[in-house]
N, C-alpha and C positions, 0 to 999 in steps of 0.2 A: 954594774950600769954604764952603757955609752957614755963617755966624755961628753957633756955637754953643759953648759955654764948658764948662769941666772941669765944673764941678758938674750943668751940666745933663745933659750926659754920664752922671754918675753917677749920676743920676736915671732917666734911661730906662733904663739896663742893670740899676739896681739895685747896681750896682759898691761895694764899698768903697773908699775913698779912704784912702791910707797913705802916709806920707813928705811931705817939707816941699815946699811949692811954693804957688805963686798957683790956686787953685782959681775963681776970677774970672777968670782969663786966658781969651779966644778964640782959638779954636785955627783954625792956617791951612792946615792940611795932614793929609793921612794918609798913613803910610808903614811898610812894615811892612821896609825896609832901613835899617839905621843909617847907611851912606854917605850917603842920600837925605835925611836928615833937614834941617829948615830950622827958622829961629827959629819956635816959637808952634807946631811940628807935636806931633800925638800917634803915637807910636811903639808898634806893634802888635808884641808880642814873641810869637812862634810857633817851638814847636818843630821842628826842620827833621829832615831824614835823618842830617846830619852836626855840625850845629851847631843851639845854642837861644838862639832870640833873648833870652832872660832874662838871657845872658849880654853883650848890648849894652846895655843898658837905661843902665848908668854912661853907656857912651858918646854914646848918642842924647842921653842929659840935660845932657852936657857941649858937644854939639852944637846944644843948643837947642831939646829938645822941651819942652814946656810938661808933658808928662804921657805916660807907657807905660801900654799895656794889657794887662796881667800875669796869670799865675795865683797867685802870690803876692807878698807887698810884697818890694822890693829896695832895699836900705838907700840913702840919700843921695837917691833918685828918686820924685817924686810921681807914685803907681801907683794905676791904677782896679783894683780886683781882681776878677777875674770866675773863674766856673768853666772857662771856654774861652775864651780869647781871640777865635778864629775864629768860633765860634758869636757870640758879642757884637758882633763886626765888622759880620755879616750884620744883626744887630739894628738897630746904630747905621745903616748903610745905608737901611736902609728907612726909617726916622725922617729921615732926611736929604732922602732922595727925599720923603715925602711933605711936608715944608716945601716942597722946589722945585717941586713940582708944584701945590699951593696957589699958587702964583706963576707959575704959566703954562708949567711944563718938562712938555715931552711924551718919553716913553720909547720907544725903538724897538728891540725885540730882534730879532736876528739868528741862525737858527740851521742848520745842512745839514752833509752829510758834507765836502763840497768847496765851496771859494770863500767861506766866510765873512769872513776876513778882508779880503781883496780886495774883496768889497762892501762890507763896513765902511768902510774907505778912501774908496771912490767915494761913497758915500753921505754922509758927512762931507763931504766937500769939495763936495757938493751943497747941503748944509743951511747950511753954514758961509756962503753967498750968501743965507739966510734969516732967519739969526739967531745969537748964540753957542750953538756946538757943543760939547761933548765927544765924545770918542770914543775907547774903550780905545785904547791904545800897543799897537802887535804886536797878538797874542792874549791879551791879560789875560781869559780867558773863563770864568773858573772861581770856586769859591766864596771865594777870594781875589781874583782879579784884577777881578771886576765890582763889589766896594764899594771898593777904591781907585780905581778908575774914577770911582765916584760923588762919592767924596772931593774931585774934581776942579771938580764942579758948584757954583756961587753961586748969588748969587738973582739975576743978569742970564740964566743958560743956560736956551735954549728948548729946546734938542733934546741927549738923551742918548742915544746910538747904544752898545747895549749887546749886545758878542758874548757868544754863550750856547753853551758845547761842554758836554758830556755822558761820560760816562764809564760810566754805567750809568741803568738806572730811575729819574726820582725827582730827578736833578742839576738839569735845566733847572727842573723846577716849582718845586727849591728856590730858584735865583737869580731866577724870576719873584717869588716871594715877596718879596727881599730890594728888588729894582730892577720893580716892577709895570708892565709894558709897554701901551702905547695900541695899538700897531700893533707886528706879530708878522710878520717876513717870515722864510720858509722855503725855501732854494733847492733841496735834493735830497735823496734819503736815497740814500747808497753804501755802498761798501765799507768803509770806514774805523773800523776798530776792532771790526772783524765777529766778530773772534775772542773781545773782550772782553765783546759783546753777546750772541753767539749766535746772530746772523741779522739778515738786513736787518729781519723782523716786527720785533723789540724794537728795532731803532734809529729805525725809524719811530713806533713807541709810543713813545719817549723823546723824538724829535725833537718830536713832536707837543703835547707838554705845552705848548710856548710859544703855542700857539693856544687851549689850553684853557685858559691865564689871562688872555684876553684878555676885556676888558667889553664890552658889547653895544654902546656906542656907538665899540669900538676898530674896528680894520681888521685881518684877516688877509689878507696878501699872499703869495699859494700859484703856484707853479710848476704850471701845467697840464699841462708838458711830463714831468712825473714822477707815474704813478700814486698812487705813494704820497703822495707830496704832495698834489697833489689830492683824496686823499680823507681831508685832514683837515678838510676845510670841514665836516664832518659832526659833528666836534667841538667846534666852535666856537659862542656865541653872537653873536661880532662880525660885522661887514659882512666880506664877503669880495670880495676886489678879485684877481682872475686876472692871470696875465703869462706871457707867450709868447716863444720866439726859434722857433717852429714852424710856426707856425698864427695867422690872423687872428682878434680874440677883439670881438665885440661889446661885451661890458662889462668889460673892463679894456686892459691895456698889451701891446702886443707888437711885435716887432721885423721889418723888411725889408730886402731887397737891401744884406745883408753883404757887403762888398769887402774883403780886404786889401791893404795895400801891400808893398813890399819887406822893411820891418821886422817883417810879422806885425800892423801896427796896424789896425784895423778901423774903417771907416767902415759906418752903417746908417741907417735911420729908424726913428723909434719913434713910436709910434703910440696914440692913446686911443680904443679903439673905442666910448667912451660917447658919443662927439662925433668922426663919420664923418672929422670935415674937420679935426682934431687933430691934428699930426704935425708931429716938426723931424727935423733932421738932427742925427747925432752922429758927431765924429771923433775916436775915442779916441787917447791918449796910450800905453795900456798894449798889451803883446804876446801875441795869441793869440787865438783865435776865441773861446775860453771865456769873455774878457772882454765879450763881448757881451751874454751871459748876464748877468753879474754887473751890468754897466749897465743892461740892462731890468729885472732887478729891485729896483737903487737906483733908478732913475727911477720906478718904480711906489710903494715906500717914501714918495719925497718927495713924489708925488702924494698921497698916503694922509694926510699931514700937511700939507696945504694948499698944496705948492709948483705955482707952472706949469711946466706941460710945457717949455714953451720955455725957462726958467729953467734947467730940470733939465738940458734935454740942452745948452745952451750950458755948465753948469759942468762935465758929463761929458767936453765936448770940449777941457777945458783940466787936468784931474784928472790928477796923476801919481802913480805909486808912491810908497807912505809907510813898507811897512813891510819889512823886510830877506829876503834870499833869497826871493824870489817873483817867477820870470820876469822877472829883472834880466837887462839885456842891457849886456854890457861890449864895445867894439871895444878892440883891440889896435892897436897903432901897423900891423903888417903887414897890417891887413885882418881878421884873425881875431875872428868874434864868438863870443863866451861867453856862453850863459843860464844863470844862475846860480837853478836853482830848486829850493835842497838843504834849503828850510827845513823838509818834510815831504813824506811820498808816501803813495799809497793807489792802487789799482787806477786808479779814475776819473781823478785827478789827473796819474797817470802817464801815460794815454792823451791828454789834452788837451793837456800839456807834449810828447809826441812828435809828436801831432799837427802842432802850430806847428813844431817841427825841420822834418818831411818838406815840410812847404808850402814854408818857406823852402829846401829843397833842389829845389824844381821850379823855384824862379828862376835855376837853373845852379850852387848852391853844394853843395860837397861836404859831410857831415850826420857828426856822431859823438854816439853818444849815450853817457853815461858813469852809468851806472845802480846804485845798489845798494838794500839789501834795503827791503824795503816791512813794515814790523814791526807786530803785532796784527791779522794775519790769523788766528790762529787755525788749527784744521784746513784752511782754504783755502788757506792760504799756496805750498806747493807748486804747486797748481795755477794761482793767481792770477800766480806769476813766471815758468811757464813760458807762460802766455797771455802777458804783455808779453814775452817774447820772441818770440813769433810774432809779435806786432802790429809789434815792430820791422822786421820781415824785411817783413812783408805794405805796411807803410807805405813802403818804398825806402828806409829810412835805411842807410845805406851802413857805418856801423861802431858796432859795439857794445861797449863795455869792461865788463863787470859785476864787481861789489864786493860782498864779503859770504858768508854763508851758501847764499843761492841762487846764486852766480853760475853757477857751471856748467851749473848746471840753466836757468837763465835763457838763457846762450850755447849752448845744445844743443839749446833749442827754438826757436831763430832761425835756428839752421844746418840744423834739419830743415824749416824752414818757407821756406827759399828762401837763406838769407843765407851768403856764400862762408865755410867756415870761417876762413881769413886773418883775415877780418874782423870775427869773433866770438870777445872774447876774455878770459876770466875770468880776473880778478888776485888776487893774494894778499890787499893791502893798498893803502893810497891812495897811497902812494909808487910803487908798479907803474903805477898808473893814471894817475898823473902822466908817468911816464916812457913811457908805451905811446903816449900822446895826444903830447905835445909834441913826442917824434919823429920823428911823420910827418903834422905838420900844415902847410897850404900857405895859402899870402894867399888870403882867399875861405872860408874851411872855417868851418864853424859848430858847435859845441862846447854840448850841453845834459849840464849836471851835475844828476842829482838822485835824490834817497835822502827815506827817513826820518831825521828829526833825530838821533838814535840812532846813526848813522853822522857826522853832523859835516862831509858832501863838501864844505861852504864852502870849505875849507881845500885841497879840489882843485880847486875854481873858480880861488880867488887864486894857486895856484901854475899855472895852464896860462895866467893870463893875465899873470904875471909872466914866463912864458917865451918874452920875443921874443928871436931872433936865434938859435935853434936851428935848423940845417941841416933843411928841409924833405925828406921823401924819401917813395915810396912804393912797396911791392911790388907787383910784378906780379900781377893775379888775371886 
């Protein structure tokens, strides 16, 4: 954390100091979790759906917190009292970013409907080869997560990779106020959260707030292959660096020759069209063709902050997964492979994961899709789930096990599109899904598990992985 004292924060925030403690103490960390307090930390007391952080101020103080950011004084603790601790945390984040930027920090903001976290993880691993880098852990991408990530920046940090999510118009603009980006990377505009936004146009409006926040000397790194993203170039005064996985670009980065291996890991050549001779080979360690787009986007953002293309490609070729439950491949001892992609789901990410499953099936392996509901789709939910069922059948995937409110609809659509009915199985709960799959697996089969986070299908993936030794059998079809 940037060296800052309790007194200094009180002045920056206009906070009232209350309670015993050393106001000259230099803070060491930011946290909103009393269980994660370290000596010298600032504990942020936030009201939650089930608990109020103010109830944990005493425990945080006992654990070594130098002070707490609160709405009201708490007996026995040094408190910085403000009207709204979350808003104050955002203001503190901006102060810390400004301090770090004066010492050479560059902030890269990433947004998009699909692939933000995977791209953030790839980009962080590229930038770590160029200088000290801080990136969000998991998907800390909201008005709490971004400031907590900023709190890990210190005077030596050269790159901050901030994942920026949105639940509505104005959210990304706010995140850009508290962590102003020099580079803005926009991946895509898809169907995620379309129910909350009311349509793709509104999603594009929200995502484009990132490029609107860029300074004239900054870079908007935009996906040419997505028309809604590419149109954002008109909304920024920054320089524009396009990228593509579908077409050569004279003024940006693009990929050619993608080839997948038996585990769905792709190799390709990345080109910088601004110098026609500048190209490098990449061999990804991540599974799925969609990771090629994430990798090219990461390479483009890295080039925008001055990383050599060859160094970026070399780093991408050794980069591994960092965030849980995103296309995680696990092999059972009997040769069954489980793809745990259960962190979240929307129509675009579903198709990407199913495409990977189908590609693995074309190598002669039997394929299973264990799919749950995609949440936050609003009025389009029924149509989108039916479309996924059809996509399963059309992709040649052999088995569909569907869970959730739309399970019957998804399975029926798959049958209507040609999947035999005995292979399209709606189930009532996760235990039934595990029983259906584990009772019929054979060595070499591949199982994809995917749904929105609310269904918590990671437990299904874990139980399938643990199900070694069950007698495999198959019904005749």
